[in-house]
C-alpha positions, 0 to 999 in steps of 0.5 A: 154891084152897081145899079141904076137909081130906079132898079127894083133890085137895088134894095137901098141906094145911099146916093147917086154917083156921077159918071166921073165917080163911077169911072173912079170907083171902077179904077179903085175897085175893078172887081165891082160889077154892073147889074145886067138887068138895069144896065147902068152903063147905058144910062151913064154913057160908058161902054159895057164892061167885058164879061167876067170869067167864072161868072160872078154873083148877081144881085 
């Protein structure tokens, strides 16, 4: 689950990723989800990913 750095649902943030690192992470791990509440795609300036079929687990 990808959160913005200031999201209260992110219990521990090991480090912040750049936009390029997020794009690479999604290429390598397409099952990764972005947290709906803190909306990290907006602050990263990237398009919101399409909704997943079957509804994934949310943090």
